[in-house]
C-alpha positions as CSV (number, residue, x, y, z in Angstrom):
1,X,-95.3,-34.9,218.4
2,X,-91.7,-33.5,218.3
3,X,-89.5,-35.8,220.5
4,X,-91.7,-38.5,218.3
5,X,-91.7,-37.4,214.8
6,X,-90.5,-34.0,213.0
7,X,-91.6,-31.3,211.5
8,X,-93.5,-31.8,208.1
9,X,-93.8,-28.3,206.2
10,X,-91.1,-27.5,204.1
11,X,-88.9,-31.0,203.9
12,X,-89.2,-31.6,200.1
13,X,-87.8,-28.0,199.5
14,X,-84.6,-30.0,199.3
15,X,-85.2,-32.8,197.2
16,X,-84.3,-31.9,193.8
17,X,-81.0,-31.0,195.0
18,X,-80.6,-34.4,197.4
19,X,-81.5,-36.1,193.9
20,X,-78.5,-34.1,191.7
21,X,-76.2,-34.7,194.6
22,X,-77.4,-38.8,194.3
23,X,-77.1,-38.6,190.4
24,X,-73.0,-37.1,190.9
25,X,-71.9,-39.0,193.9
26,X,-73.7,-42.6,193.7
27,X,-73.8,-43.9,197.1
28,X,-71.0,-42.7,198.8
29,X,-70.4,-40.8,202.1
30,X,-73.5,-39.7,203.9
31,X,-74.4,-37.0,206.1
32,X,-77.2,-37.1,208.9
33,X,-79.4,-38.5,206.1
34,X,-80.3,-41.8,204.2
35,X,-79.1,-45.2,204.5
36,X,-77.0,-47.6,202.5
37,X,-78.1,-50.4,200.3
38,X,-77.5,-52.7,203.5
39,X,-78.0,-52.8,206.9
40,X,-74.3,-54.3,208.1
41,X,-71.9,-51.4,208.9
42,X,-70.3,-49.6,206.3
43,X,-67.2,-47.7,206.0
44,X,-68.4,-43.8,205.6
45,X,-66.5,-40.4,205.8
46,X,-67.1,-38.2,209.0
47,X,-70.1,-36.1,207.9
48,X,-70.8,-32.4,208.0
49,X,-74.2,-30.9,209.5
50,X,-74.5,-29.0,206.3
51,X,-74.4,-32.5,203.9
52,X,-77.5,-33.9,202.9
53,X,-78.8,-37.5,202.2
54,X,-77.6,-39.2,199.4
55,X,-80.2,-41.9,199.4
56,X,-84.2,-41.5,200.2
57,X,-84.8,-44.8,201.7
58,X,-83.6,-49.1,202.9
59,X,-85.2,-51.4,200.5
60,X,-88.3,-52.5,202.0
61,X,-89.4,-56.3,201.4
62,X,-92.2,-57.4,202.9
63,X,-90.8,-61.2,202.6
64,X,-88.4,-60.5,205.4
65,X,-90.9,-60.2,208.2
66,X,-91.2,-63.4,209.8
67,X,-92.6,-62.3,212.9
68,X,-93.0,-58.6,212.6
69,X,-95.2,-58.0,215.7
70,X,-92.7,-59.6,218.6
71,X,-90.7,-56.7,218.7
72,X,-87.8,-57.1,221.0
73,X,-84.8,-55.5,219.8
74,X,-82.7,-54.2,222.8
75,X,-82.4,-50.5,222.1
76,X,-86.4,-50.0,221.2
77,X,-88.5,-52.8,222.6
78,X,-91.7,-52.8,222.7
79,X,-94.3,-54.9,225.1
80,X,-98.0,-54.4,224.6
81,X,-99.4,-52.9,227.9
82,X,-95.9,-50.7,228.3
83,X,-95.7,-46.8,228.8
84,X,-93.3,-44.9,228.7
85,X,-93.3,-41.2,229.5
86,X,-91.4,-38.4,229.4
87,X,-91.6,-35.0,230.3
88,X,-89.7,-31.5,230.7
89,X,-90.4,-27.9,228.3
90,X,-90.4,-26.4,225.2
91,X,-90.3,-23.3,223.9
92,X,-92.9,-21.4,221.7
93,X,-92.5,-18.2,220.5
94,X,-90.0,-17.2,223.6
95,X,-92.3,-18.9,226.7
96,X,-91.2,-21.9,228.1
97,X,-94.2,-24.0,228.7
98,X,-94.5,-28.0,230.1
99,X,-94.3,-30.2,227.7
100,X,-95.1,-34.2,228.4
101,X,-94.9,-37.2,225.8
102,X,-96.9,-40.7,226.4
103,X,-95.8,-43.7,224.4
104,X,-98.1,-46.7,224.8
105,X,-97.8,-49.8,223.7
106,X,-101.4,-51.0,222.8
107,X,-102.4,-54.7,222.2
108,X,-103.4,-54.2,218.9
109,X,-101.8,-55.4,215.3
110,X,-102.7,-53.4,211.8
111,X,-101.4,-54.2,208.4
112,X,-99.4,-51.9,206.7
113,X,-97.7,-52.7,203.6
114,X,-98.4,-55.9,203.6
115,X,-96.6,-56.9,206.9
116,X,-98.5,-56.9,210.4
117,X,-97.7,-54.0,212.6
118,X,-97.5,-53.3,216.6
119,X,-99.7,-50.5,216.7
120,X,-99.0,-47.5,219.1
121,X,-100.9,-44.9,220.8
122,X,-99.2,-41.4,221.9
123,X,-100.2,-38.9,223.6
124,X,-98.0,-34.8,223.4
125,X,-99.3,-32.5,225.8
126,X,-98.4,-28.9,226.0
127,X,-99.0,-27.1,229.5
128,X,-101.1,-30.6,230.1
129,X,-103.3,-29.7,227.3
130,X,-103.1,-32.8,224.6
131,X,-101.6,-30.8,221.0
132,X,-101.2,-34.4,218.9
133,X,-102.3,-37.7,219.5
134,X,-101.5,-40.3,216.9
135,X,-101.9,-44.0,216.1
136,X,-97.9,-44.9,215.0
137,X,-97.3,-48.5,213.6
138,X,-93.5,-50.3,214.3
139,X,-92.7,-53.9,212.8
140,X,-89.5,-55.7,213.2
141,X,-87.6,-57.8,210.7
142,X,-86.2,-61.2,210.5
143,X,-83.0,-59.7,211.1
144,X,-83.9,-57.9,214.4
145,X,-84.2,-54.3,212.9
146,X,-87.3,-52.0,214.1
147,X,-88.9,-50.5,211.0
148,X,-91.0,-47.5,211.5
149,X,-94.4,-48.3,209.1
150,X,-96.2,-45.0,208.9
151,X,-98.7,-42.7,211.7
152,X,-102.1,-41.2,211.4
153,X,-101.3,-38.2,213.8
154,X,-104.0,-35.7,214.6
155,X,-103.1,-32.1,215.3
156,X,-105.5,-29.8,217.5
157,X,-105.4,-26.0,218.7
158,X,-107.6,-25.1,221.8
159,X,-109.0,-28.7,222.1
160,X,-109.8,-28.7,218.4
161,X,-109.1,-31.0,215.9
162,X,-106.8,-28.8,212.8
163,X,-105.1,-31.5,210.9
164,X,-104.4,-35.3,210.3
165,X,-100.8,-35.3,208.1
166,X,-101.3,-38.8,207.8
167,X,-98.6,-40.9,205.8
168,X,-99.0,-44.7,205.2
169,X,-96.5,-46.7,203.2
170,X,-97.6,-47.8,199.9
171,X,-99.7,-44.9,199.7
172,X,-98.7,-41.3,197.8
173,X,-95.3,-42.7,197.5
174,X,-94.9,-43.1,201.3
175,X,-92.1,-45.6,202.2
176,X,-91.3,-47.4,205.6
177,X,-88.4,-46.2,207.5
178,X,-85.7,-47.6,209.9
179,X,-86.5,-46.8,213.5
180,X,-84.0,-48.7,214.8
181,X,-81.3,-51.1,213.5
182,X,-80.4,-54.2,215.3
183,X,-76.9,-53.4,215.6
184,X,-76.9,-49.4,215.6
185,X,-72.9,-48.5,215.4
186,X,-71.5,-45.3,214.4
187,X,-69.7,-46.7,211.6
188,X,-73.3,-47.2,209.4
189,X,-74.3,-43.9,207.3
190,X,-77.5,-41.9,208.1
191,X,-80.7,-43.5,207.3
192,X,-84.0,-42.6,206.6
193,X,-86.7,-42.8,209.0
194,X,-89.5,-43.4,206.9
195,X,-90.8,-41.2,203.6
196,X,-94.0,-39.3,203.4
197,X,-93.4,-37.1,200.7
198,X,-97.6,-36.0,200.6
199,X,-97.1,-34.6,204.0
200,X,-93.6,-33.3,203.5
201,X,-92.3,-35.8,206.2
202,X,-88.6,-36.8,205.6
203,X,-86.8,-37.8,209.4
204,X,-83.8,-39.1,209.0
205,X,-80.7,-39.9,211.6
206,X,-77.6,-40.9,212.4
207,X,-76.0,-43.0,215.5
208,X,-73.6,-40.7,217.4
209,X,-72.5,-43.0,220.2
210,X,-73.2,-46.0,222.4
211,X,-72.0,-46.9,225.8
212,X,-72.6,-42.9,227.6
213,X,-74.3,-42.9,231.0
214,X,-76.9,-40.7,231.0
215,X,-78.9,-40.0,234.3
216,X,-82.7,-38.9,234.5
217,X,-85.5,-38.7,236.9
218,X,-86.6,-42.3,236.2
219,X,-82.6,-44.3,236.4
220,X,-79.3,-44.1,235.5
221,X,-78.8,-45.6,231.9
222,X,-75.7,-46.3,229.2
223,X,-77.4,-45.3,226.3
224,X,-77.1,-45.1,222.6
225,X,-77.0,-41.2,221.3
226,X,-79.0,-41.0,217.6
227,X,-79.1,-37.3,216.2
228,X,-83.0,-36.7,214.2
229,X,-83.4,-33.9,211.9
230,X,-85.7,-33.3,208.8
231,X,-84.4,-32.1,204.6
232,X,-85.9,-28.9,206.5
233,X,-84.0,-28.6,209.0
234,X,-79.8,-26.7,208.3
235,X,-77.8,-27.5,211.2
236,X,-80.8,-28.7,213.6
237,X,-80.7,-31.6,215.4
238,X,-83.0,-33.6,217.9
239,X,-80.5,-35.9,220.2
240,X,-82.4,-38.6,221.8
241,X,-80.7,-40.7,224.4
242,X,-82.3,-44.5,224.2
243,X,-81.5,-47.8,227.0
244,X,-81.7,-51.2,226.8
245,X,-85.1,-52.5,227.4
246,X,-86.6,-49.2,228.2
247,X,-86.6,-47.0,224.9
248,X,-85.7,-43.3,224.4
249,X,-85.1,-41.8,228.2
250,X,-83.5,-38.5,227.0
251,X,-84.4,-36.2,224.5
252,X,-82.4,-32.5,224.2
253,X,-81.1,-30.9,220.6
254,X,-78.5,-29.5,219.0
255,X,-78.1,-26.1,217.0
256,X,-80.5,-23.3,216.6
257,X,-83.7,-25.6,217.2
258,X,-86.3,-22.5,218.3
259,X,-88.4,-25.1,220.6
260,X,-85.9,-26.0,222.6
261,X,-87.0,-29.3,223.2
262,X,-85.7,-31.1,226.7
263,X,-87.1,-34.2,228.2
264,X,-86.5,-37.1,230.2
265,X,-88.1,-40.3,231.2
266,X,-90.1,-40.0,234.0
267,X,-91.9,-43.8,234.1
268,X,-91.9,-46.5,232.6
269,X,-93.5,-50.1,232.8
270,X,-96.6,-52.1,232.4
271,X,-100.1,-50.8,232.9
272,X,-103.1,-51.9,234.3
273,X,-105.8,-53.4,232.5
274,X,-108.5,-50.8,233.3
275,X,-105.7,-47.9,231.9
276,X,-105.3,-50.7,228.9
277,X,-109.0,-50.6,227.9
278,X,-108.6,-47.0,228.2
279,X,-106.5,-46.9,225.5
280,X,-107.7,-49.4,223.4
281,X,-111.0,-47.3,223.4
282,X,-109.0,-44.3,222.8
283,X,-107.2,-45.7,219.9
284,X,-110.5,-47.6,218.2
285,X,-111.8,-43.8,218.5
286,X,-109.1,-42.2,216.6
287,X,-109.3,-45.0,213.9
288,X,-112.8,-44.2,213.2
289,X,-112.2,-40.7,212.9
290,X,-109.2,-41.6,210.4
291,X,-111.4,-43.4,207.9
292,X,-113.4,-40.8,208.1
293,X,-111.7,-37.9,207.3
294,X,-108.3,-39.4,205.4
295,X,-110.2,-41.8,203.2
296,X,-107.5,-41.7,200.6
297,X,-104.9,-42.7,203.1
298,X,-105.8,-44.5,206.1
299,X,-109.4,-45.0,204.7
300,X,-107.4,-47.6,202.5
301,X,-106.2,-49.4,205.6
302,X,-107.8,-52.7,206.8
303,X,-108.5,-52.1,210.8
304,X,-106.7,-52.8,213.2
305,X,-106.8,-56.2,215.3
């Protein structure tokens, strides 16, 4: 699901070079990559698009999550029963395809790495066919930062299940990352949004601007712009615009991105009780499948509640 998580196939090939850079440079200026030791804004030189991250992950402590399932960060608010739909297109092998992503906040929670998380159900459609569906896990710390606490995605081809590259913090060296800071600012160094070395998941982001007006089908908003990439992608960035109280309202790209994904928000708000029950059933069915096919990763987590 590219608008939600980037490609995972080759990212760790750059890890040795990144660690050498860390050893030689310490925790100085960053590029479109990792965070520093604190969530507070820090001085940093303007990065170039070709630099690599210097640090792998934010410090994570389960003890600083007193009420983690209340996610009221103004840029990434997760209210159970809300649905956000983005629609647009992607390019595959030179062919332009309709693309839609549905992000539903369920009323399930799940413990991950000692922290109770909110469970989102996400579906990715290409030409009205589901190509990926996933359970994604989020938690908010006491400072208001929203953490990405892992995911279980299932990928499909011609309607058939083909892979489930799950990463769960605390398992196979995976670590949580920051999805959204409480006070995002362009002065912040780039930050990892999670770390899943077993499936080459190495997404990172950088706050680019705040305050630009963006108009989409849903409405016009004053937005926060975050550029995202992964270790395998050189000079390729996904540009996500966030609106207060809504979330991701626009997706664009920069660089030689083969998929050229462009999406905008077309629907946002609470769903009916019957719709929520349908998504609950889908999430439970996926979790049952996850326990069956991923015993060494997802199988080590407690059931959703």
